[in-house]
VMD Tcl script that draws the C-alpha trace (Angstrom):
set ca {
  {-15.39 -29.78 0.34}
  {-14.00 -33.00 0.08}
  {-10.43 -34.36 0.77}
  {-8.95 -37.81 -0.09}
  {-5.86 -38.85 1.97}
  {-3.80 -41.87 0.88}
  {-2.45 -44.48 3.20}
  {-0.05 -47.21 2.56}
  {1.41 -49.97 5.20}
  {3.36 -53.02 4.67}
  {2.32 -55.78 7.34}
  {5.06 -58.14 7.98}
  {3.73 -61.94 8.86}
  {5.45 -64.10 11.13}
  {4.50 -67.14 8.86}
  {4.29 -67.69 5.31}
  {1.37 -66.26 3.21}
  {0.29 -68.50 0.40}
  {-2.93 -67.10 0.04}
  {-5.37 -64.67 1.28}
  {-8.83 -66.15 1.80}
  {-10.64 -63.44 3.21}
  {-9.85 -59.71 4.39}
  {-11.60 -57.03 5.87}
  {-11.10 -53.08 6.59}
  {-12.56 -51.02 9.52}
  {-11.87 -47.80 10.51}
  {-12.14 -46.10 14.16}
  {-11.96 -42.19 14.82}
  {-10.19 -41.17 18.00}
  {-9.85 -37.48 17.46}
  {-11.72 -35.12 15.39}
  {-11.23 -31.55 16.55}
  {-9.06 -28.34 16.05}
  {-6.81 -29.57 13.26}
  {-6.31 -33.16 13.83}
  {-8.05 -36.25 12.60}
  {-6.80 -39.48 14.40}
  {-7.84 -42.90 14.53}
  {-6.98 -46.48 13.32}
  {-7.50 -48.89 10.63}
  {-8.61 -52.41 11.47}
  {-7.16 -55.01 8.90}
  {-8.60 -58.71 9.74}
  {-9.13 -61.80 7.74}
  {-7.65 -65.60 7.42}
  {-5.16 -66.91 5.07}
  {-3.35 -70.02 4.25}
  {0.16 -70.54 4.88}
  {0.59 -73.15 2.27}
  {-1.27 -73.70 -1.19}
  {-2.37 -77.34 -0.53}
  {-3.42 -76.95 3.19}
  {-7.10 -76.68 3.96}
  {-6.52 -74.90 7.25}
  {-6.87 -71.28 7.83}
  {-5.07 -69.06 10.01}
  {-6.81 -65.70 11.17}
  {-5.03 -62.32 11.40}
  {-5.89 -58.80 12.63}
  {-3.92 -55.52 12.81}
  {-4.48 -52.34 13.93}
  {-2.88 -49.31 11.89}
  {-2.93 -45.89 13.55}
  {-3.28 -42.83 11.39}
  {-3.00 -39.17 11.87}
  {-4.45 -36.56 9.29}
  {-3.50 -32.72 9.79}
  {-5.84 -30.08 8.26}
  {-5.35 -26.68 7.72}
  {-6.57 -24.71 10.73}
  {-8.72 -22.53 8.28}
  {-11.03 -25.42 7.98}
  {-13.73 -26.75 10.25}
  {-13.49 -30.58 10.62}
  {-16.08 -31.11 13.73}
  {-18.90 -31.89 11.31}
  {-16.48 -33.74 8.77}
  {-17.70 -36.96 7.29}
  {-14.83 -39.57 7.44}
  {-15.02 -42.88 5.26}
  {-13.00 -45.30 3.32}
  {-13.27 -44.72 -0.50}
  {-10.83 -47.23 -1.85}
  {-8.91 -50.23 -0.50}
  {-6.76 -52.88 -2.19}
  {-3.97 -55.03 -0.97}
  {-0.83 -57.12 -2.18}
  {1.21 -60.26 -0.99}
  {4.85 -59.57 -1.30}
  {7.23 -62.46 -1.19}
  {4.92 -64.50 0.61}
  {5.78 -62.60 3.88}
  {4.28 -58.98 3.57}
  {0.79 -57.92 3.18}
  {1.16 -54.56 1.66}
  {-2.28 -52.44 2.26}
  {-3.34 -49.29 0.29}
  {-6.06 -47.39 1.80}
  {-7.67 -43.99 0.59}
  {-9.68 -42.20 3.36}
  {-12.37 -39.52 2.31}
  {-12.81 -36.70 4.53}
  {-16.08 -34.82 3.44}
  {-18.11 -31.95 4.44}
  {-14.98 -29.63 5.40}
  {-16.07 -26.33 5.72}
  {-13.69 -23.03 5.46}
  {-14.20 -20.65 8.64}
  {-16.13 -17.57 7.26}
  {-14.08 -15.09 9.01}
  {-10.68 -16.38 7.45}
  {-12.42 -15.63 4.03}
  {-13.75 -12.51 5.12}
  {-10.31 -11.36 6.17}
  {-8.62 -12.49 2.90}
  {-11.41 -10.75 0.70}
  {-10.96 -7.55 2.75}
  {-7.28 -7.59 2.49}
  {-7.66 -8.29 -1.50}
  {-9.86 -5.36 -2.02}
  {-7.60 -3.13 0.27}
  {-4.73 -3.94 -1.94}
  {-6.71 -3.39 -5.33}
  {-7.93 -0.03 -4.09}
  {-4.58 1.27 -3.10}
  {-3.27 0.21 -6.56}
  {-6.01 2.00 -8.13}
  {-5.84 5.29 -5.90}
  {-2.24 5.69 -5.40}
  {-0.13 7.20 -8.49}
  {3.46 6.23 -8.86}
  {5.86 9.29 -8.51}
  {6.83 8.62 -12.35}
  {2.80 9.14 -13.07}
  {2.77 12.33 -11.15}
  {5.76 13.58 -12.89}
  {4.39 12.91 -16.20}
  {0.98 14.63 -15.38}
  {2.82 17.61 -14.14}
  {5.11 17.74 -17.45}
  {2.12 17.40 -19.74}
  {0.16 20.33 -18.00}
  {3.31 22.35 -18.23}
  {3.30 21.80 -22.06}
  {2.38 24.68 -24.17}
  {-0.97 24.25 -25.25}
  {0.05 23.71 -28.88}
  {2.17 21.14 -27.85}
  {-0.51 19.21 -25.88}
  {-2.77 19.30 -28.83}
  {-0.41 18.15 -31.22}
  {0.79 21.41 -32.69}
  {4.49 21.71 -33.81}
  {5.53 24.36 -31.49}
  {8.59 25.03 -33.59}
  {6.41 25.89 -36.73}
  {4.86 28.80 -34.75}
  {8.33 30.53 -34.31}
  {9.39 29.98 -38.21}
  {10.09 33.48 -39.54}
  {10.40 35.25 -36.44}
  {13.65 37.16 -35.45}
  {15.47 35.25 -33.15}
  {15.00 37.97 -30.47}
  {11.43 37.74 -30.70}
  {10.76 34.16 -30.14}
  {9.63 32.92 -26.74}
  {12.59 30.81 -25.25}
  {11.64 30.65 -21.40}
  {8.27 29.92 -19.79}
  {6.97 30.59 -16.07}
  {4.18 28.84 -14.30}
  {1.75 30.98 -12.38}
  {-0.95 29.36 -10.00}
  {-4.14 31.37 -10.28}
  {-5.37 32.51 -7.19}
  {-8.77 34.05 -5.63}
  {-8.00 37.65 -6.84}
  {-6.36 36.90 -10.17}
  {-7.81 38.09 -13.70}
  {-6.39 37.33 -17.08}
  {-5.92 41.17 -17.20}
  {-4.05 41.31 -14.12}
  {-2.00 38.14 -14.93}
  {-1.12 39.66 -18.38}
  {-0.14 43.13 -16.49}
  {2.01 41.20 -13.96}
  {3.90 39.31 -16.26}
  {3.95 42.00 -19.26}
  {2.66 39.62 -21.76}
  {-0.22 40.10 -23.96}
  {-3.51 38.08 -23.67}
  {-2.99 36.83 -27.04}
  {0.31 35.28 -25.85}
  {-1.07 33.81 -22.74}
  {-3.82 32.38 -25.08}
  {-1.36 30.71 -27.25}
  {-0.20 28.41 -24.33}
  {-3.35 28.20 -22.30}
  {-7.13 27.59 -22.45}
  {-8.32 30.94 -20.94}
  {-12.08 30.31 -21.53}
  {-12.53 28.24 -18.10}
  {-9.83 29.51 -15.86}
  {-10.26 28.41 -12.08}
  {-8.56 29.09 -8.87}
  {-5.52 26.60 -8.75}
  {-5.16 26.39 -12.40}
  {-1.66 26.70 -13.59}
  {-1.04 29.30 -16.16}
  {1.90 28.94 -18.78}
  {3.60 32.20 -19.03}
  {5.98 32.99 -21.96}
  {8.87 35.24 -21.39}
  {11.10 37.11 -23.78}
  {14.70 35.99 -23.31}
  {15.37 39.53 -22.76}
}
mol new
graphics top color blue
foreach p $ca { graphics top sphere $p radius 0.5 }
foreach p [lrange $ca 0 end-1] q [lrange $ca 1 end] { graphics top cylinder $p $q radius 0.2 }
display resetview
């Protein structure tokens, strides 16, 4: 991984700057551990105080810098270099330098990456496995519907032509236990096997299944 860090500094001269004759830039690293890279830039060269003079004056300035890196990165083996440098003379008094520092070979700590990956996986698994209350309620309501209604049959049409007292208007739910049979359930609730079959799939009844029991109003 590589990061580019910009650095800008305005250097005030005590004398006039008519022309920069030559300029050089070096850098020294004084700290490179934990999450801090610190050091200094050394800007040096010579210049003319007036345009007509042949005399050159020298200059040298040290510019400290501190770069804070996120703690999740390993910086001990980072390669630090200058990737870009340019300057500008402002009002014949100020030397404005712009430096771009390149910090290469930064590695993210594996344990941080693994922790984030595990947390993301656990979060995804919880979202997949834990149904919401509304989802559970919808499932129960769907199972409690008569078989015809679950299969898209108009239940009202089944009762067309029947006397009002003959139509089933109340339903009960029976959970199948170990000793239950279709015959015993039919006898216990005083309903026919045909009536039970109209609301349930009786071909494969298991312990724990919900049986819908239609009951007469009276």
